[in-house]
N, C-alpha and C positions, 0 to 999 in steps of 0.2 A: 425407486428402482423400476426397471422394465426395459423392453426392447427399444431400440432407436425409433423414434417417431410414435411412441405409444402415448404421448401427451404429458410427459414429465415437466418439461419447460413451460408448457402452456399452463398447467395447474399451478406451478410454483411462481413463475415470473409474471404471467399475464393475469392470473386470477388472484392468488393469495397476496403477493407483494403489492399489487395495485390496490387491492381491497384495504390492506393495512395502511398504505400511503394515503388513500382517500380519507380514511377515518382519522389518521394521526397528523397529516401534514397539509394536504391540498384536496379540498372537496371536488375539484374539477377533474381529478384523475378518473379514468374510465376503465375499471377492471373488466375481465372477461365474464361471460355469462355464468352466473351462479345464483343459488337461492339465498344463502346466508353464510356468514362466518361467525362461529361461536368463539367467545373468549377474548375478543379484541380488547375488551375493557381491562384485561390483565397485562396488556402490552403497552410499553411507553415509547418504544422506538423500533423501527424496522430498518435493517441495513442490508442492502444488496451488495455483496462482495463479489463483483464481476471481474472480468479480465480486461476491462478497458484501461487505457493508459492513466497513470496517476497525474499527468499534466500534459499540456499541449506544446510546451516549448522546452528547450534544452536546459532552462534554469531550474525547472522542477526536478527534484531528486529525493531519494529516501530521507535524507536529513531534514529537508524542508517539509516534506509531506507528513512525517511522523512528529515533527515539531521540536527536535532537540538541537537544530541548528541555531536557534535563538540563544540557547544556553551556551553554545560554543562561542558565539559572537560576544556574549557578555564576558566570558573568560578572557578573550583577547582584549577587550576594552579595559580589563583590570590589570593588564600587563604594564610593567613600569614605563616602557617607552610610550604606550598609549596614553597613560596618565600625563606624562611629560609633554606630549604633543597635543593633548586635548582630544584624542580620538574617542568617540562613543561607539556603541555596538553597530550603529548604522554604517560606520566606516568599513565594516567587514561584510556588508551585504552586496551581492552582485545585482540587486534589483534597483538600487538607488545610486544617484551620482555622488561622487566624492572619493570613495575608495576603489571603485571598480575601474577596469580599463574601458575608456570611452570609445576606443576604436571598434571594439567588438561588443560594447555595452554589457560586459560581464558574462558573455557566453563562451569565450575562449576560442570561438571559431567565427569565421566570416562565411555567411551562407549566400550563395548566388543562385537565384531562382531562374530556371531555364524552361522554355516552352517545350512541350512534348517529351521532356526528359526529366529524370529525378534531379532534385536540388544538389548542388555541389558545395561541400563544406571544406574550407581550407583553414588550417590553424592560424590564428591571429598573428600577424608579423610583429606587432608591437609588444604584446605581453607573452608571446610564445605559448599561448594556451593557458596561462596562469590565471586569467580572468580578473586580476587585480593590478593596480599600478604599483610602481616600485616602492613608493613611500609606505603603502599598506603592507607590502611584503617585508619591510624592515622589522615589523613586529613579529616576535616568535613566542610560542608557548612550549616550554621545555624543548627548545631547539627546532620546533616545527612551525612553518608559516601556515597561514590559513589555507593556502593552496595544497600544502602537504597533507593537511587534515582531510580536505575534500578528496584527495587522491588515495587516502588510506583505505584499506579493505575493512569491511565490517568486523572480520575476525581480529584484525590488528587493533581496531578501534576499541574493542571490549577491554583489551589490556591497557591501552594508552589512557583511557578515561576511567580506569578501575576505581579511582578515588573520588570520582564525581558521580554520585548515585543518580542524580537527575538525568544524566546523559547515559551512563553505562547500562542502566536498566532497560532503556529503550533500544540501545544497540544490541543488547543481549537477546532481545526478542527476535530481532532480525536474524541473528546467528542461530537461534533455536529453530527457526523455520528453514534452515539450510541455505541461507543467503549470505554466508560468510565470505563468499568470493566477490560480492558486489563491492564497489567503492562507495563511501559515504556520500560523495557528491555525484554519483553516476547519473547521467542525464536520463530523464524519464522516457525520452524518445528512443533510447537504446534497450529498454527493458522489454522482455517478452511478456505475453499476456499472463502466463503463469507466475512470472516474477512480480508483475504489477499486483496480481491478486494476493500474493503472499505479503507484499509490502502493506496492502490494505488491512490484512489480518493482523499484522504487526502493529499497525496504528491503533486498531481496536483493542488489542491486548495491552498496549502501553497506557491506555486511559480507562481500564476496566472499572466499572462502577457496580457495586453489589445492589444498590438501592433500586435502580431503574431496570426493569425487565426488558431486554432487547431481543428481537428475533433476527438472527443472521441467516441469510439465504445464499448458498453457494452452488454454482452449476459446474459440476465435474472438476473440482479443484485438483485432482490427482493427474490430470492430463500431462503426459511427458515427464512425470517425476520418477526418480529412482526409488526403489523400495525403502531405502534408509530415509529419504526425504518424506515419503508418505507416512512413515512412523513418526517423524518429527511434526508433521502437519496434524496428525491425529492427536498428539499430545497437546498441541496448542488449541485445537478445537475443544478438547476436553477441559482445558483451562477456562474457556468461555462458559461451558456448561457448569463447571464447578462454582463459577461466580454467580450462578443463578439465572443464566440466559438460555435461550433455545437456539439450537443450530439445525437448520433444515438443509440437507445436502442432496443434490441430484447426482447419482453415482452408479457406475458399472463395476468399479473395482471391489473385489470380494473382501479385501482386507479392511476396507472402509465399511462395507455393508455389515460384516460380522460384528463390528464394534458398536453398531447403532443400538439405541435403546428401543427404537420402534421402527418398523419397516412398512412402507406403503408401496405395493407393487402394482404397476399399471400394465395393461396389455389387452388381450394376450399377444397381439402382433403389433406392427406399426401401421401408420396411416389410417385408412378406413377401418381396419381390423383392430385399432387401438382404442384408447380412451375409456376402457372398462377397468373397474377395480377388481384385480385378480385375488390379492390376499393382503391382509393387514395383520400386524401383531408385534 
């Protein structure tokens, strides 16, 4: 905690995270000036859950990022019509040729790049935004095509896949984080920074391991969140802690600060008057 400009991000992102990264992943990393970091030998993984996009193109979405889209494709591959026609899981991927619409290459839109102006996106005239060709859309799962599934909201998806634990557990994590209004196939390019950050938290929660001690670092995850969503966020962060991991959060929001096990306050002011340890406890 501390005033804006007091050195919170510098300490957490430039010093601590890079020091962990240098020790655990890449010795070429250059952390900020510091004497030493104690206890790195207890850490197996460092995860920076930032607000950067979860993918650079429109094919990236919550279902592919968290990893349950593979399970959905396998369900469609087991449908009677798929077996009859010899369709495998790859038929229901919009990243490979075969089942996708080749006019838009599985994106559902045609993008025209303009000089000096934003790109223009137009719904694909061939598949009408469905992303797949007509033969692929003949296959249904309980009356839903693969496009219907991708257009389904997270909240609706928890009910639809209730009998498929490998899928429902991961979708429920998204719903728990207050993202029930997103669609399962929502393009990564349309997610806000806060939404992308919560999708990343959901990805971590869906693959929780008790054996390996991870340190999660978050920079102001409550920005723009409603009070009810902050409560949900805190419950999910506590799940990470209950599983034996450490969560380090840069935060101004008092509801988050009061639930912390330990507080480090930097200050006393910002800029040149910052960078001092005011209080810890």
